[in-house]
N, C-alpha and C positions, 0 to 999 in steps of 0.2 A: 286197575281205573281198562275199560272196555273203549279205545278209541274212534272217535266221531263216525256214520261211515256218511261219506264224501259223495255226494253225488256225479258221478263221472260219461266223462265224454267220453267215446268209445271211435279207435280209428282201426281198421282190420285192414292190414298189412301194411308192418315196421317199416314206420318212411325217417328216417333222422333228417333231415331238413327241413320234412313240415315238422315235423316235434319241436326241433329248434325254434323254429318263428315261435308255435303254440305254448313254446317256455316264458315266454314275454306274458303273459296274457294268464296265462290257466293256476290255480290258486296249489299249492302240492297238493302230487299224489289224488288229480283231481283226472289222470286220464287213463283208460287200458286201452293197451295194444291186439288184437284177436290175429298172428299171423297161422298162415299153414304152418303145418309139424314138418312139414317137406320141403321148407324154403326155412326155416327153424336153424336145420340142422348143416345149413349151406353154403350160412352167411355167420359174419361174426357178434349175430343179434346180443344176444348172450354178455357176449364184452360190453357193449355199452349202454342195456339196462340201466345200469347204474350210472350213468351222466345227466340224467333231465329228472330235475326235479319238479315237474311236472307227472312227472308217469307213476302211478298207481304197481303195476304188474303186466308181463307180455304172457297170455295166455295159448293155447297151444290148440287151434281147430282150423279144420282144413274148409277152405274159399276158393281152391284152384277147380272152379267145377264142380264146386260144391255145395252143403246147403248146412254143414258139420258150423261154421260158423256164425248161422244167421242160433242157432239153437247154444251156442256160448256164448253171447249177447243178450241173450232173454235172461240167465244164467242170472248174468250180469247187474242184470236189472235187478233180478229176485233181491239180488244180495245190496248192492247198493242205487237204484236209482240209474237211468241213463237220459241225460238230459240231449243227447246228438248222436249222428250214427258219421262216419268220414267215412271214401277211400280213399286209401294207404295210397295204393298202386290200381294198377287199367286192368289186371285181374283181379281185384276185389269189389269193380262196380256194383257186380249183382249182386253179392252177400251185402254192400253196406248200403241199398235201397231193398231188397228183402228183409234185413236186420229192423229199416227204418216203417216197415209197412208195417210190419207184429206189434212195433209199441205205441202206432200210434204216431210220431212222427216227422218230419218232413225227413224229404226224398225226392230222387228223381223218380219214384214209380216205381212200379217195378217190370213192367211192361216197358218203359221208355225206357231203365234201364238194358234189360233185352237185348232192343232194337239199336241202342249205340252200340252196343260189344261185338255187334254182329253189321257184317258191311253189304249185306246182301240184304240181308231185314232191313235194313236204314236203306236202300238203295229203296226197296222193294214203298218202303213204304212213304220217302219223298216222292217220288216219282207217281203215286197214288195220291200223293197228293197235290200235282200240277205243277211240283219244284222239276226244275231242272236238269239233267241228268246226261252221263255219256252210254251207250249204247254196254250194258255190261250183260254179262252169265257167269252163274255160278259152273265152277267144274269142280269132276268129278275123275278127269283122268290125262291122260298126257294128253288122249285122241280129240277129249276137250277141246280141247287149249291147240288144239293144230286148228278144227273145224273152227273155229271164234277165227281162230288169224287168218282164215283162208276163204271167210266173206270177202264177197264184190267190193271195193270200195271202202274196205279196210284201210284206214294206219295204224302210225304208230302205236301197242297195246302196254298198258302197264299189270300184269298178274301178278297176285299175292294174296297173302292170308286176309280171311274177312275174320274173325278171331284171337288174332295177337297183335304185339306189339313192340311199338321203337324201329319201326322201319323192316323187320326180320324179315329176309322172303321175297322184300318189295323187288321187282326188275323190270325194267325196260324192253318190249319184245320187239323189232323191226318186222314189214311183215314180207314175206315172203324170206323168210330167213330156214332154212334145211330142215329134212327134220330131227335128226340126230342134237339139234340144236332144240330146237324144242321141246323133246322129249330129256337134252338134260337143264332146261329151264327151269323145268316139273317140277324134274326130285332132287334139285339145288332146292326149289323153295320149299316143299315138301320135307325134306331135310333137315331146314335147318334147322339149330338148336340155338337155347337160350341161358345151358350149362346155371344156374346158381337163380336164374334167374326163375324157375319151375320147378314144379313139385317131381318125385322121379314114381311118377303112377302114368296111368291111361288116359289116354285126353282126348278131346273131340277136337277137330281141328276142322275147318271148311275154306275152299279159295274159291280165287274167284280174275274172272280177267273181265276190263273197261276197254274203252279207250282210251289215248291219254288226251288232253284234253289242252290246249296252247294256250299259253300266260305264264301271266306272273303268279304265282302260290303265295298266297299269305295266311292266315288261321287269325281268328275271333277268338278272342276267352272271353267270359259272356257268366253274372251272376244273375240268379236266375231265382223267384223265389214265386211262390203257388203259381205259378206259370207264367208272369213279368219277368222282363228285363228290370233288372238293378244295375248297372254296369256291362259296359263293352268297350271293351279294346282292340284295335287291329295291328297284327302285327307281320313286318313284311320279313320275308324266309328268300336264305338263299341255299341253293342243296347241290351237289355232286353231279357235276357232265358224268354220262357216261350210262351203262344199265341200270346203276344203284345207286338210288335218290334220297339219298343221305342228308340229313340238313346241318351246312358248315357254321349259318349264322343268320340271326333274328337281331330285326331292331324296331323300338318300339317309341310310340303310336305311328305309325306309318303314314309316309306323305301319299293323302288319297286325294284326286276332288273330293271336292261334298259330293254330287250324286254317287258317288261310286262307295262312299260312307255311307249314303242313304239309305243304299241300297243295300246293304251288307248289312245293315241291320234291321231290314226290311228282312231281306235269307234268314237272319237267327229266328228272327219273331217267328217266321215262318214253316221253319222246323221246330222248335218251343213247341210252334200248339200242331204238328203232322208227325210227333214222337208222346205226344203230352205229358211232356214235359214235367213237374209239380217245382220243386228247388231246389237249389245241386249248385254246382260248378260246371262249364261246356267250355268246352275247349274243339275249336272246328276249326276246319283247311278245307278252301275256296281255292277254286280257278281263274286269276280275272281274264276273263273271255272278252274276245270282243262281242260279242253275241249281252257282255253282264255275267257280275257270278253266278259256278255254277258250284255249288257244296261239293268237295275230296269224301269228308268221313267229318267225324266228329265222336268226340270221346270225354263219358261224362265225370272225369276227373280231375285232379288238377293236372296240370299241363306242367311237359316235363322241358328238359334244355335252360335248366332256370328262370327262364320267361314266370314263373312269380317272381323272383328275388328283381328282371326288370322291369316288371309293372307296379312292385314297391320303389324303387332308384324313378321312376318317370313320374309316378299318380301321385306316391308318398302316402306312407298306410302300410301296415302289411296284407296282404289277403289270403293268407292263409288260415289270419284272427276274422275276418270276415264270411269267410266259408262256411268260419265252427257257426260264427252267430246265425246266418242261413239257416242252416240245418239244428241251432236249436231253436227256431221260430224267432228269434230276434227279426230287427231292423236294423245293419253296420248304418252306418256313419262313413257315407262313399266321398269322396274331392268331387268336386263340381269338373274337372281337367286335369290333363296332366301340367307339370311346373318343367320339365326338360325331356329329353329322350336319351331312354338306352339300350343299347346294345351289345351282344356275343357273338365272337369267335369261337370256332371248336378249332382245334391242334390234331391234326393227323401225319398218317407218314402212307410215303410206301412205303411197300413188305420189305421185313428183315428181323435183323434185334437188333434191338435199342441199349447204343455207350456210354451213351452222356445226351443231360439234357441242361442246356447253358442261360444263359441271358436272360432267364426268369428275374432276378433283382432287377433288370435293369428295364425290362417291360415293368413293373408295379411304379417305376420310378414317373414313367409320364406320365403327361398332362391326360386328366378323364378318369385313367386306371383305376377302375374300383374293388377287383376279384383277381386271379390268377385262383385255379385250380391245374393241377399239374396231377395229372393219373397212371403215367408212367415212366417207373423205374426201370434205371440197365439192366438187362437178362428180357427187359419183355419181347415175347415174341410180335410182330407186326406182322399181320399175317393180306394186309389190304382196306379196304375201303366200305367191306361189304351193306350191315347198319346201324346202325345210335353207340351197340354196344363199342363195335372199332374206334372209337374217339379217341384221344389219346389227353383229354384236360379240354381247358376253355378260359378267355380270357370276357371280363364283362370291363365296361366302359358308360361313359355319360358324354353329351353336351347338351347341345343346347335345339343343336338340330338334329333329324334323322339320321345327316349325310354327313355330319361331323362326330355327334355318337358314333359311327360304326367307323369309321375313318381310323377314329381313336384306340376303338378292339381289332383293328386288321395292323399299323404300329404298333403294336403288343407285342403280337401276334407274333409278326414276322422275324422280335426280337428276339424269340423264343426257337435255338435251335436245337432239335432233336437230330443224337447222330448215331447210326446204323455199323453194328458189323457186316460182311457178308453170310455170317452165321445164320445154319436155319436149323433152330430145334423143332421137334414134335411139338407145334401150336395148343395152348393151355385154353382149358377152351372160358370161354368171360366170365365175371366173376360179379 
C-alpha cells in the first residue's frame, strides 16, 4: 500500500536544537530539511538524521548565496505540499523568504530578507526612514578604513562584515592607530574563516565601518505576523572587553525603565515598517545611548546563543513552535508575560590546549541551574576569543529577577574549571 502523502514543513539549514523543539509538536515524518551540499559534507548531519521522529528526509540543494534551495522547496511542494518554510540558519534567511514567496506562504518577504542579510542595506533603509543611526561607510579596502578612521572628530570605530554571522571578524578600532594596524585589522576581518559553517565555493562578502555607540547593548526578539508585532522580549547582554565584542552572557527579560521598553517597542515597529517585514521572527541588537535606543543590526531568524531556550524558560511555551505556526499562517497562543527570568553565561579560556575540565557535576547541582553544555574536550586548541565559535560551552540558570538569574549562571560557570597545558599544536578550524 502506498503511504499517505504528509504535507511538509520545510526548514532550510539543518539546526538540531530547532528540530528537537519541533519534535514535540509535529506529526511523524512531517518535516523536510534542505541543506547546502557544501555544509552537509562538512558536518555530521547524516549521523543525526535518524534521531528525529518528525523528520522525513534531508534534501541537498545550495542556499548559501544560491537559489537552488528555492527550486528544491518547489519540488517538495509538488510531491507533498508545503505548509510553511523556516530559516534554520542565518545564511538561509533569503532562501527561506524566497521559497515562501514562491509558494504564496507567509514569510519575511524577499526584499525584507535581503535587507536583513546585509548590514549596509539595513543602515541605508532605516536611515532613509528617519531612524537614528551612527555614521557608517561601506569599505572596499584598507585605505577606505583608514580614511573613515581619519575623519575629524572620529571616535572609536567598529569594523565588521556586512553579511556574515556570529560576530565573525567584528573588531573595535581606536582613532589614531598606526597604518600598519589598520591594514592588519582589515586583513584579519576579511580573512576570517568559519570552517564547517560555510560551503567551499566562491562567496561575495561586503564590509563596513561605523562609529561605535556608547551605552548598554540589548537585543529585542520579536514574532511578527503580516507586519504586526505579536510578541516582544528584551534581552540584556554582556560582551567581552577588548577589540572583539564576543557575547559572554545574556539575561531576560531585561530590567529596563518602562519608557525605555516602550521606546524599544516603537523602534521595532519602525524597523518592521521601514524594511517591509511580513511574517517571521526578528532578533535585533540595539545600543541604549543617552539619546535613546539606536539599532545596530537585525537578523530574520531565531536568535542564537540559546536565547530561544531562555525565552521558553522565562515566558513559558516553545517559541520555535510559535514561529512555525506564524509561518503556516496560524495564530499562536502567546503568553501575556514572563513568569521568571533566565540567564546564560558562556565558558571561555585563555589560549592553550585543554588538558581537563572539572567541576561540571558540582555546577549542575547548584540552585537555579537548568542546563550545562561543555563543548571543550581534552586536546582542544584554544586560540583566544575572536568570535562566538571560540566559546567553550555555557550555563543556563533561572531566578525570580534578572540579577538573581544571572548570579546563578555566573556562580555555576565559576565552578567549571578548564585546565590548559602549555603545548600549542596547530589549531583546528571551528566545527
